[in-house]
C-alpha positions in Angstrom: -11.6 16.3 -18.7 -10.6 15.7 -22.4 -7.6 14.2 -24.0 -4.8 12.0 -22.2 -4.4 12.7 -18.4 -0.9 14.3 -17.8 1.0 12.6 -15.0 3.7 14.0 -13.1 5.8 11.5 -11.1 7.7 12.3 -7.8 10.3 9.7 -7.0 12.0 7.2 -9.3 13.0 4.3 -7.3 11.7 0.7 -7.7 8.1 1.7 -7.3 8.3 5.0 -9.0 10.2 3.5 -12.0 7.5 0.7 -12.0 4.7 3.2 -12.3 6.4 5.0 -15.1 6.8 1.9 -17.3 3.3 1.1 -16.8 1.9 4.4 -17.8 4.2 4.3 -20.8 3.5 1.0 -21.9 0.4 -0.5 -20.3 -2.0 2.0 -19.2 -4.5 3.7 -21.7 -5.7 7.3 -21.5 -2.6 8.7 -19.7 1.0 9.7 -20.3 3.9 10.7 -18.3 4.8 14.3 -18.8 7.1 15.3 -15.9 9.4 13.5 -13.6 11.2 14.4 -10.3 14.0 12.8 -8.3 16.9 14.0 -6.3 18.8 11.5 -8.5 18.7 13.4 -11.8 20.4 11.0 -13.8 17.8 8.2 -12.9 15.2 10.7 -13.3 16.5 11.3 -16.9 16.4 7.8 -17.6 12.9 7.2 -16.5 11.7 10.2 -18.2 13.5 9.4 -21.6 11.1 6.8 -23.0 8.1 9.1 -22.7 9.9 12.4 -23.4 8.8 13.8 -19.8 10.3 17.0 -18.6 12.6 16.4 -15.6 12.0 18.7 -12.6 14.5 19.4 -9.7 11.9 20.2 -7.1 8.7 18.4 -6.2 6.5 21.5 -5.4 7.6 22.9 -9.0 6.2 19.5 -10.7 2.9 19.6 -8.8 2.3 23.2 -9.8 3.1 22.9 -13.4 0.5 23.6 -16.0 1.9 20.6 -17.8 0.7 18.2 -14.9 -2.9 17.2 -14.3 -2.4 14.6 -11.6 0.7 13.4 -9.6 2.1 10.1 -8.4 4.1 10.4 -5.2 6.6 7.5 -4.9 9.3 9.5 -3.0 10.7 8.5 0.3 8.1 7.9 3.2 8.8 11.0 5.3 8.0 13.2 2.2 4.6 11.9 1.3 2.6 14.0 3.8 4.1 17.4 2.6 3.8 16.7 -1.0 0.2 15.3 -0.4 -0.7 18.6 1.3 0.6 20.6 -1.8 -1.6 18.5 -4.2 -4.7 19.4 -2.1 -3.6 23.0 -1.9 -3.5 22.9 -5.9 -6.6 20.8 -6.3 -4.6 18.2 -8.1 -5.4 14.5 -7.7 -2.7 12.3 -6.5 -1.9 8.7 -5.9 0.3 8.6 -2.8 2.3 5.4 -2.2 1.8 4.1 1.2 2.2 5.2 3.9 0.1 8.3 3.4 2.3 9.9 6.4 4.7 8.7 9.1 3.1 10.6 11.7 -0.5 10.4 12.8 -0.9 14.2 13.3 0.1 14.6 9.7 -2.4 12.0 8.3 -5.0 13.6 10.4 -4.3 16.9 9.0 -4.4 15.7 5.5 -7.9 14.0 5.9 -9.3 17.3 7.6 -7.7 19.2 4.7 -9.5 17.2 2.0 -12.7 16.7 3.9 -12.8 20.5 4.0 -12.6 20.7 0.1 -15.5 18.5 -0.1 -13.8 16.3 -2.9 -11.7 13.3 -2.8 -8.4 14.1 -4.4 -6.0 11.5 -2.9 -5.8 7.8 -3.4 -3.3 5.9 -1.3 -1.0 3.0 -3.0 -2.6 -0.1 -1.1 -2.5 -2.0 -4.4 -3.5 -5.4 -2.8 -7.2 -3.8 -3.4 -6.4 -4.5 -7.3 -4.5 -7.9 -6.9 -6.6 -10.6 -8.6 -6.0 -13.0 -5.8 -7.2 -10.6 -3.1 -10.1 -9.4 -5.2 -11.3 -13.1 -5.5 -11.2 -13.6 -1.8 -13.3 -10.4 -1.4 -15.9 -11.2 -4.0 -16.4 -14.6 -2.3 -16.8 -13.0 1.2 -19.1 -10.2 -0.3 -21.1 -13.3 -1.9 -21.3 -15.0 1.4 -19.6 -18.0 0.2 -18.2 -18.9 3.6 -20.6 -17.2 5.8 -19.9 -14.4 8.3 -16.1 -13.6 8.4 -14.8 -14.4 11.8 -10.8 -14.6 11.5 -8.2 -13.1 9.0 -4.8 -14.7 8.7 -2.2 -13.0 6.5 1.5 -13.6 5.7 4.2 -11.0 4.3 7.3 -12.6 4.0 10.3 -10.7 2.4 13.7 -11.3 1.1 16.4 -9.3 3.4 17.0 -5.8 2.2 20.3 -3.9 2.2 19.2 -1.4 4.6 17.4 -3.3 7.4 14.3 -1.4 8.6 13.5 -1.1 12.5 10.8 -2.7 14.1 8.6 0.4 13.6 9.4 0.8 10.2 8.4 -2.8 9.5 4.8 -2.0 10.7 4.6 1.5 9.1 6.0 0.7 5.7 5.2 -3.1 5.3 2.6 -4.1 7.5 0.2 -1.5 6.7 -0.6 -3.4 3.5 -1.7 -6.4 5.7 -3.5 -4.2 8.1 -5.4 -2.6 5.2 -6.2 -6.1 3.9 -7.6 -7.0 7.3 -9.9 -4.0 7.5 -10.9 -4.3 3.7 -11.7 -8.1 3.4 -13.3 -8.3 7.0 -15.2 -4.8 6.6 -14.2 -4.0 10.3 -11.8 -1.5 11.7 -8.9 -2.4 14.2 -9.9 -1.9 17.8 -6.9 -3.4 19.5 -3.4 -4.4 18.4 -0.7 -6.5 19.9 2.9 -7.1 18.4 5.3 -9.7 19.5 8.5 -10.5 17.7 11.9 -12.1 17.3 15.2 -11.4 15.9 16.2 -13.4 12.9 19.6 -11.8 12.4 21.7 -12.2 15.8 23.5 -8.8 15.3 20.3 -7.0 15.3 19.1 -7.9 19.0 17.2 -4.6 19.4 15.1 -5.0 16.3 12.3 -7.4 15.5 12.6 -8.9 12.0 9.9 -11.3 12.3 6.6 -10.0 13.9 3.3 -11.6 14.7 0.6 -9.0 14.8 -2.7 -9.8 16.6 -5.7 -7.6 16.3 -9.0 -7.5 17.6 -11.7 -5.9 15.3 -14.4 -3.7 16.3 -17.0 -6.0 14.7 -16.0 -9.1 16.7 -13.5 -10.7 14.3 -9.9 -11.4 14.8 -6.7 -10.9 12.7 -3.4 -12.5 12.7 -0.5 -11.4 10.5 2.9 -12.7 10.3 5.5 -10.1 8.7 8.9 -11.5 8.2 11.6 -9.1 6.7 14.2 -11.8 6.2 12.4 -14.9 4.9 15.6 -16.5 3.3 13.7 -17.8 0.3 12.0 -14.9 -1.5 8.7 -13.0 -1.5 5.4 -14.5 -0.4 2.0 -12.8 0.4 -1.2 -14.4 1.0 -4.5 -14.3 3.1 -6.9 -16.7 4.6 -10.3 -15.9 6.1 -12.3 -18.2 8.1 -15.9 -17.8 8.0 -19.0 -19.3 9.9 -19.4 -21.7 7.0 -15.9 -22.2 5.7 -12.7 -20.8 4.6 -11.5 -18.9 1.6 -7.8 -18.3 0.9 -5.5 -17.0 -1.8 -3.7 -19.8 -3.7 0.0 -20.3 -2.9 1.9 -19.0 -6.0 1.5 -18.1 -9.6 4.1 -20.3 -10.8 3.6 -23.8 -11.9 4.4 -26.9 -9.7 7.1 -29.2 -11.2 7.6 -32.8 -10.4 10.9 -34.1 -11.3 13.7 -36.5 -10.1 11.9 -37.4 -6.7 11.2 -33.7 -6.0 8.1 -31.4 -6.3 9.2 -27.6 -6.7 7.2 -24.3 -7.3 9.2 -21.1 -7.7 8.5 -18.1 -5.4 8.5 -14.6 -6.7 11.8 -12.6 -5.9 10.2 -9.4 -4.7 6.9 -7.5 -4.6 7.3 -5.8 -8.2 7.0 -9.1 -9.5 4.2 -10.7 -7.3 2.0 -7.6 -7.8 2.9 -6.8 -11.1 -0.8 -7.2 -12.4 -2.1 -5.2 -9.3 0.2 -2.1 -10.2 -0.9 -2.0 -13.8 -4.7 -2.2 -12.5 -4.2 0.2 -9.9 -2.9 3.0 -12.1 -5.3 2.3 -14.7 -8.2 2.5 -12.1 -6.8 5.6 -10.7 -6.2 7.6 -14.0 -9.8 6.4 -15.0 -11.4 7.7 -12.0 -9.3 11.1 -12.0 -10.5 11.6 -15.7 -14.1 11.1 -14.8 -13.8 13.1 -11.4 -15.1 10.0 -9.6 -12.4 9.0 -6.9 -12.4 5.4 -5.9 -9.8 3.0 -4.3 -8.1 3.3 -1.2 -8.8 6.8 0.4 -6.8 9.2 2.5 -9.1 7.8 5.5 -7.8 4.4 4.8 -4.4 5.8 5.0 -5.0 7.3 8.2 -6.6 4.4 9.8 -3.9 1.9 8.6 -1.3 4.1 10.0 -2.9 4.5 13.2 -3.1 0.8 13.7 0.4 0.5 12.7 1.8 3.1 15.0 -0.2 1.4 17.7 1.6 -1.8 17.0 4.9 0.1 17.3 3.6 1.4 20.8 2.7 -2.3 21.6 6.2 -3.4 21.2 7.5 -1.0 23.4 5.1 -1.4 26.1 4.9 -5.2 25.7 1.0 -5.3 26.0 -1.9 -4.7 23.7 -2.8 -1.1 22.7 -6.2 0.2 21.8 -6.6 1.9 18.4 -8.7 5.2 18.6 -11.3 5.1 15.7 -12.4 8.9 15.2 -15.7 9.7 13.6 -15.4 9.1 9.9 -15.8 12.3 7.9 -18.8 12.1 5.6 -16.6 12.6 2.5 -15.4 9.1 3.0 -18.9 7.3 3.5 
């Protein structure tokens, strides 16, 4: 592929808008040429800086001759159908997580892509590109703390205007943490058990604070705290206990200020600020890989397995007991 990679963007909310700005101002070798959103006014504002065309239909954008590759940042339930169209058109796509909201749809995507014999999809599990997480992964790969035995992760969020359900917390938020555990430990989720409690007393039927316990297929353990109403900001981190020591991410990016009898450190307000560098590196890595026709990064297979664990977690809440996660044979395309 020669010249700049022409990117089409579907969805211009917080994540889509961030991708658009990064492509226009931070990412080399690519430019935004097409934008689609049901909110046409917002789509036009996002498209204006790069002069991108505005589309009223996602399929029309994907099939456009002015689009070489697609970013899917639309609402979760639309991801699977749009990803299938990209596969049918043989157009690479960066699909924001989750890959799908139903496991059968994710399985069909994996089967379809495997039948093509070419990786065209990357899933937006951006912690793979976060400098803090990458430093932990590098330390583990170097054997700095010996054999990894236990993963601990925390994912604390400010409250949202529209509160998610217990299942949505797992499918939309905890998939990041599940991926981190799989990636850092190098093992798959064999069993998951989710317990929780309600922070908002008006939401007695939904679990805003969840404790996710996972047994991995290589013998390691993983524990994740997911809090959708932290009351103080946004905070994500990991700690891995090994046979010889512990490696963890630092608390925050901000400086510690000691003043007037207090010690303070600011917390990021949201994920867009916390992972600002990761989003840039993610899109740059994706566009570079697409241009070289060498897919890298989290795959559709990763998207399938993280969703399988998240959905099993939702079932665990309903049953009040651990649930086994079925791990099918890995297609050769993803080895």
